[in-house]
N, C-alpha and C positions, 0 to 999 in steps of 0.2 A: 115499068120500073124501077127500080130498086128505090127512092128515096129518100133522105137523110132521115129524117122523120120516126118511116119506120122501121131502117138499117137498127136505127139506135134504139129502140126500142124495146129489138130484139134485142140486141148485143146488151141492156140492161137486163133486159130476161135471163141472157146468160149468165151472167157472171156474180147475177143475184140464184140463181135455179142450180149450175154445173158446175159453177167455181165456189158457191159459198164464200162469193168474197162481205166482206161487210159494208153494214154496207157506207160507211166514207170511205175506200177504198172503189165503192162499185161507183157510190159519185165522181172520182177522181177521174177514173179512169172513161165516163161515163162524159163533160166536164173539158177532158184531155179533143175527145177526139169532138169535141159540139166546137174549139176552138177553132179547130180548118171546114170546117163548116160555117163557120163565120167567117176567116179571112177567102173562101172563097166565094161567100154571097158578100163580099166586099167587093171584088173583084168582078159581077159580075162572071166568075167559073160555071164551071161543071153543076150542074142544079143532083147531081147520081151520082153517092162515093165509087157510084162502079169505072166513070168514067177521070177517079185519080191517079195520074202519076210522075214515078218519081220524080219528075223535074216540076210537079208546083208542086209537093212537096223541098226537095228546094227551096222555093220558094216562100215556101212557107216558114219553111229554119231559118230564113236570111229575114224572113218579115219580126218572129222572131228577137229576132236579135236588135233588130231595129226597135221592136218595142222593151229595150233596155233592162230585158232575158234577161240569167245570168247564163253560162254552158252550163252547169248542174237544174233549173228551169227545166235547160231545152228538151234537156235528155230524156230530164222526165218526162215532160211533155207528148217528145217524141215513142217514150215506152210507152205508152197508154195507144198511140198511132197503131203501136208496130199493134198494137194487140187485141183493137179495132176490125184492120185486114187480115191480121192470122185467122181471128173468129170468122169472118168473112169467106175466107179461105175453106176454110170449114162445113164450112153450110150452103155452099159449092153457087156461095156469092158472084164469085169473084173466081177466073182459072195461072193472073197469075197477082203474084203481092207485090205494089209497085212499091215496098218499104224496103225486099228483100238485101238491097244494092246501097243503099242508106245507113251510113255515118250517123251517128249521137255526135254533139260538138266535142271537144276531148275536156274533162273538168276534175281532171290529175284527181291523187286520194288523199284526201281526207282522213288522217289516223285521229281513227275515236281519243278520248281525253278516258281516261284511267285514273285509279286511284292505286297508289302503293300501299303493303298490302300491312302496315307501319300504318297507314291514314285510312287503310279498312277496323285498327283494331280499338287504333284511334278515338276513332266517330265514333264504335259502336260500345267499347265504354265508357261515354259520354253522356252515356242514356243515364236518367229517373231507373231505376227500380222499384222504386219506391210508390210512385206511383201505377194510377188503373196503363195511364197513354202511356204511359213508360214501358210495361211491360209487356204492352200489346207491341207498337215500334220497336224496341230490340227485335221481342221477335219474328218480325216483320222485314226488318233490315237483314236480318242470319239467314236469313231463304231469299229474299233477294244471296244474294252475297256469292250462298251455297247453293244456288242451283241455277244460276244466271238465268231469272227468269223473266218476262218481259213484262209493262204497270200494269200493262186488262192477263196477266193471266197471276200470276201476282193477290189481283185483286177480283175476279171470278174460282182461286183456287177455291177445291171444300172440303169437308174432316171427307167423305165419306173418298173422296185419292188420295189421304195422307199413309202411304204404307209403313208405319211407323217400325216396326219388328222386320219386313227386310227393307227401310231403312231408300225411299223414296214417296216416290207423289207421280203424279196424274196429272197432268197439265192439258187443256187443247188452245194451242195456238193459231197462227194466225192460216182459215181458209177451214174454221173447225178442224184442223189434225189432233193427232191426238197423242202426244210421247209416253215415255218414265224420265223420269233425272231423275239421278241420287239424291238425296239431300242430308249435308251431314247431320254428324253426333249433340255440335252446341247448337245449329239450329232447330234439331230437334228435339233439343233444351231445352228450352225460350221459349216455340212454341208449347207444350205439356204446360211450364211454370203457363203462360197466360190463361191455355184451355182452362184448368186445372182450381184456378188460380183470381181471375178475371172476369173471360168469356161465358161459363159457368155462371155466376151471376148476375149476369143483364140479360134485363126480355123484349124477349130477340119477335123481330117482326113476319107476323105469318110468312111463306115463300123466305125466309133468310136463310131460316136453321142451320142448312150445311155448310154458306160459306164461312170461312177461318172467323174470315180478320170481316170485325164487321166499329162499329161507333159507339158512342155511348149513349147511344137511342137502341143500339139494337140490329141500324144497317151494313147491309153491307155497303167497303168504304167505298167511295169513291179514287176515277184517279185522282187530282185535283190532293186530294189529301197526302198522298203520298207526292207527290214531290213536295206539298210542306213538311212532314217530316221528313223529308234524309235536309229539305233547305235549311232547320231551326236548329237537325244535328251535329249539318255541316257547322253551320253557321258558334255554337258550341264547341263543338271542341277544336275550334282555331282553323277550321281545312277553310283555305280558301281558295281554292278551283272551285268550276260550276260545277253545281256535279246536278245529275236529275237520277230517276231510276235505271237511267238506260247504263247510266257510269257506273254503279253495278255489278251488270252482267258484262258491259266489254269486263272489270275488274275482274273476273272470275274469268272469262275467256283468256284474258291477255295473265293470267297466274297456274293455269292449265301447260298451254304453248306455253309459258316458262322451266316453266318442269317437269317438260316429254312427255305434256299426256296426245297424245294418236292425235293427227287433225280429224280428220274422220269420227272419229268418239267423240269430241266437241262440238263437229254439226251439228251430229247426235242430238249428246242432249240441247243447241243450240237451236233448234229444230229449223234450220235453216236449208232452205229446199238447191240449193245453190251449193257445192266446193264452192265454190269461188268468193262465194259472199265471204265463209268465212277462213280464208286465205290473208280475208286483212289482221290477222291473227299474227301471221310469221312477217309480216317488214314488224309490229308492233315488236315482237323473239329476235329479229334481228338488228334491230333499232338494242334494244335489253343488254343482246350480243357485246354488244360493238363497244356498249359503254362500259360494261364484265374490262373486256378487254385494254380499254382507255384506261381504266381505272385500276391496275391490278396487274396488266401485262409490262416487265423491266424497259422492253423492249415497243414499245406506243408511241 
């Protein structure tokens, strides 16, 4: 009989070795499956994942709701549970998937916060280029907006993956998947100013020589530093929205869709595995069109 402990270890190994997920993602998936195990233990129910039924999973979701978890949190946990049972099917530990007919709680769809183009310009132009950190920060935020990178893709960006002559950068996204993303002239200009005027004077720590963006001690930048830089830039520019590195990514995609870019092209640039993830920006586009009609149509 396949016990929970054994199967969870196998699941963890599969996520690490075959799916190449990050340590945080692996931990989250295993934790979600562990919640189901905990629920079954509390109820003195089957001690093997092979014996879990759809009815038991419905009880589990009701239990999560009774603990005060939001529909979004329940849906996320269910996603982890579905991945766990898909793994069991793939490994021939099960023949029928008990999650097949299970529906996630309705969460609605929250549209991401974005900055207008004017707000982007206001924020970038407010950065003080007379300082070393300001020159680096301007280059960093130009790249975020120009290429729609995730914060981890920005901090991991390497000199050897910047193809300035071709106007592309190579980034490693989720699941260690690489993609080529265009980078604009303004971003390249500010990256060049940073590399030639600031970075070349740093005492770079061994092992950090190939990272583009470094702190003043010559080490790769942390995600926290990027968040801090953006918050300070927004405060200085008088942008009152609550923004993060991801806001630049959302703004990048939104402005492309508003400008008529093909959804598949935006999907490729963002590194979304599924087109449905990118489709959220078509909702933003419709909102934008509605605003345009309201503002300019004589009979609106």
